[in-house]
N, C-alpha and C positions, 0 to 999 in steps of 0.2 A: 310465721309472721316475722317480718323484719322489724327490729327496734333500732331507732336511730336517735342519738343524743346530739343536739346541736347547741353550740355555745360560741362565744367570741373572746378574743384577747387572752387566750391561754397559751403560754409558751411551751414548746415541746420539752423544755428542760425543767418545767415546774413539777413538783411532787404530785399534783393532782392529775396532770396529763399522764404521768407514768403510772399512777394508780388506776386511772381509767383504762389504760391499755391492758393492765393486768385483768381487769374485769371483762374486757372484751374477749380475752383468751378464755377465761373461766366460763363465759356464757356460751361458748361453742358447744358445750355439752347439752344445751337446752334449745337455743334459738340463735338466729343471726343478730348480732349487735354491732352497730357501726357508731363511730364517734367522729364528728365533724366539727372543725373549728372554722368559723366564717369570720373574716376580718371586719366586715361591716354589718352591724345588726340590721341595717336597712335591707340587707339581702336575705334575711331570714325567711320572708314570705316566698321568695323565689325557690326555696328548697321544698316547698309543699306541693305534692302532686294531688290530682283528683283522687278521692277515695281514701287519702291518708287521714288518720285520726291524730289530732294535735293536743298534747298535754303541756301546759306551761307551768313551770315552777314559779310560784308567786306567793309572797307572804300573806296575801289576802285570799288564798285558795282554800279548798276544802282539805281538812285534816283526815288522814286515814290511819288505821292501825296497819301493821304489816300484812295481816291476813286480809283485811279489807282491800288493801292495795293490790294484793295478788288476785283477788276476785275480780277487780276492775280490769286488770291485764287479761285475765282469763276470758272475761266477757268480750273484750275486743278480739282476742285471738280466736275464740270459738264462734264468734259472730262473722268470721270470714274477712276481717280486716287484714289487708296485705302488709301495711306498714304503719307503725306507731311511732310518732315523732315526739320527743321531749325537748323543750327549749329551756335553757338555763341562761338567764340574762347576765349582763355585766354589772358594774358597780351601781348603776342607776336602775337596775331591773330590766324588764323587757319593754320594747316599744309598744305603744298603745295598739297599733294595727295587729301586732302579733297576739296580744292578749285578747283582742276582739275576735280573732280567728280561732282561738282555743276551743276545743270541744270539752276540755276539762282543765281547771286550774287546781294545782296541788300545792298545799303548804307542807314543806318538809319539816318545819319546826315552828313553834310560836315565837321563837327567837329569830331575830334577823341575823343572817350569816353572810360571809363574803362568798363570792362566786366559786372559788376553788373548794371551799368546804361544802357548799351546796352541791357541787358536782360529785364530790366524794360520797356524800350522803345518798344522793340519787342513785349512783351506780350500785352502792351496796344494797339499797332497797329493791332495785330491779333484780339483782342477783338473788336476793332473799325471796322475792316474790316467785321467781322461777323454781327455787328449791322447794318452796311450799307447794307449788302446783305439781311438782314431780315427786312428792313425798320423800324428798332427800332430808337426811337428818340435820342439816345445817341449822335450820330454824327450830327453836324450842320455845314453847309457851311457858 
């Protein structure tokens, strides 16, 4: 399964962009992970293909433990989903049409955080989910 993270307004020189690129490299051991920056959030819906599953990071989304999150990813992967897309919004969150299209809304924290921190948390949790699914010792309860 291909996993794609899509966000907006992140500079290639930002710490979160560089951290995300490191996680893209780490994920090669498990699955294909792509990171895409779109200049205009109105173009987010154009990135979705038929059959994709869409997960939006949203402060009003469902909260998961790391193990629950890994089971959700496993459910999509084992269910034959070809591509899983995560959207991370900018300073004002995600546009309503993107949230309405979401198959799942995930809360990364009960605290509100800025986009770059949300991106870093999401990347780490996706990596952690794959280590759990592959019985890698990275995660410990």
